[in-house]
N, C-alpha and C positions, 0 to 999 in steps of 0.2 A: 390392480386388485384381482384376486383369484375368483374364478367362477366355480371352481371345485377344489376342495382341500383334502389332503390325506395327512391327518395328524397322527403322530406316532409317539407313544409315551416312552420317554427315556428310562424312567424307573422300571417300567414293565419289561423292557428288553433286557436290561441289566439283571433284573430279578430272574428272568428265565435262564440266562446263562449260568448264574449262580445255582439255581435250582437243578439244572441238568448236571452240573458238576457234583453237587451234593448227592443227588440220587444215584448217579453212575459210579461215583468214587473215582472218576477219571478227569483229566484235563480235557479241554475242548479244542477241536478244530472247528472254527466258525465258518460255515459255508456262506459266502457273500457273492456268489456268481449271479449273473443276470441282474446286475444292479441291486444286489442284496434282495433277491426275490422281489424286485420291483419297488422295494421300500426306499431306495436311494442309498447307494453305497457311500456316497460322500457324507451322509448323515450317520449311517450305522457303523462303518468301519472305525472312524475316529472315536466313537462312543465305546466300542469294545476293546480298542487297542490297549487301554490302561488296566484292564481286568487281569488279575493274577491267575484266574481260572483258564485264561486263553493261552494256548500254546502255539497255534497256527491260525492263519486265515487260509481259506481255500476258494479258488475261483476256477473258471473253466479253462481259460487260455491265457497266452502271454499278454495279449492286449489288455485283458482285465487286470492281470498282475501288475503291468506297468502303470495302469491308472491308479492302483492302490499306492504304489511307491510315490507317484506324483502328488498324491494326497498327503504324503508325509508318513505313511505307515512303515514302521520299523520291524514289526514281527515277521517271522518266516511266512512265506506265501507258497502254497501248493497249487500246481496247475493240474487239475483233475483230468483234463482231456488231452494231456500230453503236449506235444509241440510239433511245429513244422520245421524242416531243416533251416529255412530262412530265418527262423526265430532264435536259433542257438545263441547268437551274440547277445540278444536281449536277455536270455537267461543269465548269462554271466554278468552283464552290465547292471542288471537290476536285482541280482541275487534271488532269482525265482527258482523254485524247486519243482521240477516236473515229476508227474506220476508216469512211470514208464510201463508201457503195455505190450511192447513188441521187442523182439531181439534186435531189430534194426535200431530202434530208439536206444536200447541198452548199450549197443556198441558205440553210438554217438556220444552218450554221456560218459562212458568209460574213457573214450579217447580224449575227451576234453576235461575229465575230472570234475564234472558237474554233479553236485549232490542230488540225489533222487530218491523217490519212493517207488517200490515195485508193486504193480497191480497184478493180482492173480485172479483169474476168472474161475469162480467156484460154482457158477450157475446163473449169472446174469446174462451171459451170451452176448455181450456188447463189446467191451474192451478188456484186455488182460491176457496174460500168458496162462495157458492151461496147466503149465508145470514150470516151476522156477528152473532156469538154466544154471544149476549149481556151480558148474565149472566157471562160467563167465562171471558169476557173482563174486567168486573168490578174488578176481582181479581187482575189482573196485566195488566193495559191498554197498548195498543200499543203506540209506539212513533210516528208512522205514519200509514197512510192507503192509499192504491193504488188500481187501476184497470188498465187493459191494453186494448187498442183499437185493434180490429182485422182487420179493413179495413178503417182506417181514410183517406187513399188516394183514396178509391174507392166508398164509400157509405156514404155520409153526413147524411142521415136520420138515418141509423143504428148507426152511431157514436153519433149523438145527443141523440138517445135513450139510449145508454150506459151512456152518461153524466148524463141524467136524473135519471136513475136507481141508479147510484152510489150516487148521491146527496141525494136521498131519503133514501138509506140504511145507510149512514154515519151520518145522521142528529142527532141521539141520542148520537153519540160519541164525545168525547172531546180529540182531538189529536193535536200534535204540527205541524205535516207535512201532507199535502194532495197532492198527485201527480197522475196524470193519462195521461197527454199529452206526447206522444212520439214525434219524429220529425214530422211525418205527422200530428200529433195532434196539432201542432202549428197553423194550419189553423183554429182552433176553439177557441172561447173565453170561458174560464172556470174561472169565477171570484172567485169561492169558493176555488180553489186550490192555493197553495203558492210555488210549485216547478214544474219544467218541467224536464222530465226524457228523455234525448236525447242522441243519439249516432250518427246516420247517418249524421245529419246536422252539427255536430262538424267537420266531415270529408269532408264537402263541398258538400254533395249530398242531394237530396230530392226526395222522391217518388211523382210523379206527378208534378204539378206546384207549386212552393213556393208561399205563400201568398204575396200579394202586400205589399211592405215595409220591407220584410225580405231579406236582401242582404248577401248571403253567398259567400265565396271565396274558390275556389278549391285549396287544398294545395299540391297535389301530382304530381309527375312525375316519371314514370317508363321507364327506357331505358335499352337496351341490346346491347352488342357488336356484331359486325360482326366477325365471326371466320373463314370464308372462302368465296372466291368469284371465280366463274368460268363462262366462256362463254359457253353456251350450245346451240346445234342446234335446229332448228324448229322441233316440234314433240316429243321432249324428255319428258318422264314422270318425274314428280317430286313427291318424297316421296312414302310412303306405299299406295298401292291400286291404284296407277296411277290415282288419282282423278283430276289431272291437267296436261295438255300437253301444252308445249310452242307453241304459235301461230306464233312465229318468232324467229330467233336466238337472245338470250338475255343473259345479265349478271344476274346470280342468286347468291345471297348472302345467307349465312346461319347464323342465329343469335342464340346466346346462351340463348335461352328461349324456354321452352316447357311446356307440360301440368303438369309436376312435379313442375314447377315454378308458376303455376296458369294460364298459357295461354291455356285456355280450347279448347278441340278439336272441339267444336261447332263453334269456330271462324275460322276454316280451310276454306280457299278459300273465306272468307267473310271480314275479317279485313284488313285494310291498316295501315301501319306504316309510320312515318315521318322521312325523311332523307334530311337534308339540305333544309328544307322548302317545300319539295314536298312529296306527298303521293305515296307509292308503295305497291302493294298487297301481302299478304301472298299467297303462292302457295303450293298446296298439303296438305296432312294431317299433322297437328301439331303432332310432336313426343314428346317423354318423355323429351328430353333435348335440342332439336334443332328444328328450324323452317326455312323454305326456304322463301325468298322474291325475287320477280322478279323485277329487276331494269331496264329491257328493254335495252336501249342504254346507260344508265348511268353506269359507272364503279366505284363502291365504293371500299374502301380498307379495308382489314382485320384490326381489331382494332378500327375502327370507330363505332360510336353509332347510333342506330335508337331509336326513341321514340315510345312507345307503348301506354302509358297512360299519358295524359297531359291536360291542360286547354281545348283544343279543342276536346278532345276525352277521356271522363271520364269513370269511372267504369260503370256508368249508360248506356252509349252508348254501351259498350261491352255487358252489361247485356241484352239490347234489342235485340242484334244480336243472343243471346243464349236463348231468351225468359225466362229470369230469373230476379233476382233482384241484385242491386249493392252490397248488403251485401255478397252474395255468391262470387262475383268476388273479392271483397276485401279480404275476409277471406281465399280464395284459394291460395293467393300468397305464394309461398313456401319459406323455410328458406334459399335457395341459393341466393335469391334476397336480397342483402344487404340493410338494411334500414338506413337512416341517416337524421338528422334534418339539415336544411339549413336556 
């Protein structure tokens, strides 16, 4: 029996993919790296495989690509972080398509005639060629070409500059696929591209305000069981460091969720959880396996559930409390939290 559950709505995830395709007018590259942003790639990838809106899956590395093939995934798979030399045979064996970001990588795929997409750095400053090596590309042209936005949610002028640089650099190329919009990039019109490369929006979240007309559905609910309840006196310290003292005699429950499960310590004394339609605060430092909740005059029972993540309290809400991004909150959820599709 699970002590903590992450339930994911199949219909909501499918609806999001279809909505993104409708809104953008483009087919989808579904980013399922990092275990489908923590959701469980074994659940998400087979669910999306059959959708006509989906053109590619994208993962980070060869190891993740092989895992998809072993799940039975047939769609093309992009490796966004390129490859190591020792992984070249895996690319051929499992029909994985690397995103090439250096001339060294380019020469390797040309030599072996491995289909690839070319990454051009227009302002991310992470991976990618600053300029396409047009001569080399004539030998064995890329299947697709891409760039990556660095701050589509923060700086429209910078993002539009990236869009313009990319358009100019790829003008001499003749490729089947062009993609540069990530989830935040859906806020920008890019008429010359024919794919969108999205992850976060598939999972119902968006950095900043979604563009008008894009209607995403949040698919997740994470809940944890109460494993113990006690009534404690006024002034009693709760958890390590005594960062919380009871202001009055209260029922204190302990839930089976801690920072090893992704409930980050930065949420200590800040987050509230939902129990029978009412919010109750976390009390004291979140520990590795357990977290205290002050129920005041309400007496819950061991074995009952509290909700931590749900429609009214998303990963993005938790991220704001921790001054981070929803990606980090999603991918931090540990393996003890059982994932299931509903």
